[in-house]
Steps between C-alpha positions, in 0.01 A plus 500: 500500500736795436602534145869576441563732211821536304668822595552608138493376145875437522442230778226341304710490188788363704282195580425450126874516423572242782245264355658539153845425643358182655344395177816550302712315764265204467540504117880546519520190707228308308269480803124495441324774693154616598414875530209500748354850462171600669229700300652827371855423592629558156548137376470590142751784550751253629439261218554763230816630681632151498428452134665834416816402696523171309457678164786753596724199593371257249832307423520424868149353533425390141839397378393303188349630173119458492458466880216693671377571842146386532231695685186299554177704579146408555327762293544653159505847669782410724689352201453813292622714786822300534558514113443887514721562805796294355458671164395167326854368542561191301697367796184483712221241433187638664199277485198379692534156680333320214700685235829425669415132565386453141816650384728247691292180456375521148805361333479183702213351290573133559517537874165719504315229300606245745395690805171627365317174573588514876355850552147549650238561244661312216406148579137523391597717199757247374241218541288696256761630273775227510861526551702814450797299362637696206304812596676836553421670828386860503318763716284760370156588649526269800258224398586128500452345159674272241439609145691471163801351660528759786444445869379838637573557876270646769609802696584286810700247298792748445632529856428130561722394208768757580507360862558149345793627284656715774528191703767376266849638568593496126195720428591748769859519354361569150278776627801646680701510181254762360379652821776509768288714718120468541289756701149401599278796588207438740659171587221412734280445198723242356312171434556275795801269441651705227746703710635176658546343167669811363762502778553128498581266794485712817746257672775582268651807318264636223572411148415733219395867517526728805158604609370826647153489642332833560165512694304476812334187626231706672381602151440138387125509407479237222439126552758229410796745544807452717471788755796486744818355366697509822569132474718553193874589495449881449669786670232716662514885434243720656379869425317685770436842325150575388518743209126487432288553813434771763602442867138408584482221249853371580397489864209275418733273283748476782228403749407219262861402435734590778767242391571713188461860623495785247580860525354774287723732306521872583253745354203281510171656641371330818217342323207312648348161558122485576292180542115475453309210634145390435421291813180701558333364189208284631355402166572176300857430411640295207556123486731270313760693305376829653466358859429756751519805265249775507260505195627636174271814502587570855874466419465734210343777725749423777785528263387852374451619861832367611682655205335832575582493877851389437568796275371751765677320783843464335474807281540310188461754203176459289719479185709221643381150397430259789607171371239245592620138552237229521551130547341355180412601149142412570479766780649759253269383221204569715631851588590598151214343311635190316351243733344305227822453312651366824218244527552381142856368548632213724837659506565865565815506287275432194358846515739696723818385324317451169584139465162443333521561126168694478582715805854571353339614179244725674736658729816531299365552149144595458478757796833663415377518124171669603682755713751575223218538242312747718806713552570493124831321539438270193854398439538367846159346478605307190833406672295365798292284256805399302473127599138527394599595146297827476375594161524856365500489123290797376310814614176308545673286774531810712118518519480137565742524792295800641173303476665192657628684804164680534339150527757377735473805722125451523538145601771600752263753654183293527569155387672178614850344428314276258348794312849657454661171409225414242565847331885434505466153358254592223693826364752503218742764596728302731539130598501397860727200567420145422465432869202746525320345193574149641351589829185627336465205262556245784243679724244501213552129416480413869167669543358346180593150623306533838180319550187670624543598857872443516750763618854541366742373767820435318768571382562776742633764263185461283272527790681809621489656149119452507469674840735776391276587202217579741706755703424868446782640306552800731642258747792434246565872493503509886735193507740660258537804723587266785749280310663822369536640848274796440317442826621535861429117559744205500518168659742454792676223300536731189697787661801316643806718423284809451469807715235777538481824716187386683347158518169373620536122550169308535520164702202284446388149509630228268548129528883524468544785741403570858638834607318517842642161597844595379491812710376312803776226454790757463614481860517118501593457133815310595310237683256422217506145350617455137146529347393806698835663447461459114157667518633765727787583268280500194287780656788674667707527172220652302416736790867610509513550114186717501602709803843565365397662169428833675753776477333740745142409613360161563122440562365148576139392495403159651171379359493185714454505875818538709526313820631647821844329450514645144419845618744484780769414241405802296492722792868401598601577151339833431343624828123489606446859370583392148234218482155647415162314514266544218141518642186419303154660516194267519466524105865390456650834429858535626594773741843614605548756779796717438 
């Protein structure tokens, strides 16, 4: 497929101005709209331009005192960017989806308490805890519980309750009094059913706020989200420029998605797309969640050889990072050396997003404090430990602090997480949170109550705490580098919205994704039945997100076997010369012929 390129920057910018005019025309006539913008099309740029226009003409769009335009995002990073680029205007409410929904539903306490009992997950809890009548309803850490006259909501309860309230015309009107205009960024990630409830009855004129949805349904990669909203009364606005990627990458994206063709902007290098396949591997392949994938050690060596070959073949400078995108945290954990941490936790978010109290303390408090101590930034160290009430009363305490960190360092080098925690819990110079002490106490009590031969099996948090104590501490240090993005590795889910000069995307085996079948089914995707199409789109969307992160060079490595049909699809997209077979010697060593 030939890639059309904008003749000059002025033409590309003209498209952006045209999209803005269409957005403003929709707002002026109080019509809901949807800006469908493929990867790299400048969706965020259009959103910010729209917000700035509203602020420059505030009386027209926000006529009453105290009114705001709401901008709903899905990450704190995106929220902070909007706040920064609108100069923290008091007339813009920028918040995550949960932050915004909590803001608008929290004052309807009576209705919330009435609806709680009908939500999934609450029936059993209320059987144990009793009625929530008279309780206030709140949301903090995302765990369901009823305590001291407060019913605490789960993370999933917020959009469910908001959907119930938005279905009421009066509620929509009350929301519109404060937020006449509501923009939803990354609309495809809106919880299923919420967008319909926000807009109201699709058979009649909308009541309440005017909505603008910014996003791309091909980038829907999370469960229980809406994806397409073409069935809603929204004016469709498209953008076809690709401000991110080289012509080679844009050509690939257009082969995948001819119905929304993109054009690279002038000045981009030609770039490259190269694909490596491992069909020649004849040894054992993975099963279950890693079905069909080459073994971990083989993958590690293959990844190294592919990265070296790709740099030579595509002339990627040695100093330029090659961002490596893998399917799961467990694959990255094996590569970077925190595999045992990954095995401890049932949920990845507990250690990657630090939702577990102990992991949050180690990664956000103890490790930064150790680093600051060694670089002699003692003021910042004490500030980091502020919540732990650090003690520095006299000169002798300085010696005590030095001795403490010497012992902690020794345990960090050669000991386990348990060794480090024991030192921290026994020292007197700062006080870890009550949650850390409680976890240690409950684990100790649970062990002491076991009978001979019994193994601790519940509750989960206490079992995981016991397993975490046995992990070598150097794995915590490796994990911190990963979560702080000091390594070239990320998951394909975790980089949506990001961009990198050169990307190496690894497509392996996992229960939820089947990339070889997705590629084989591409020519007949429109004829798939509903279930097969859902599976196809799940793999296709993640594949599209991973490929579209590249600004100049894209490298793909398939670690599961590709069928003839899958290879044919790839050949049509990038040409046979850009598909390279990785050969393996009898001892399993990968070989690539340049």
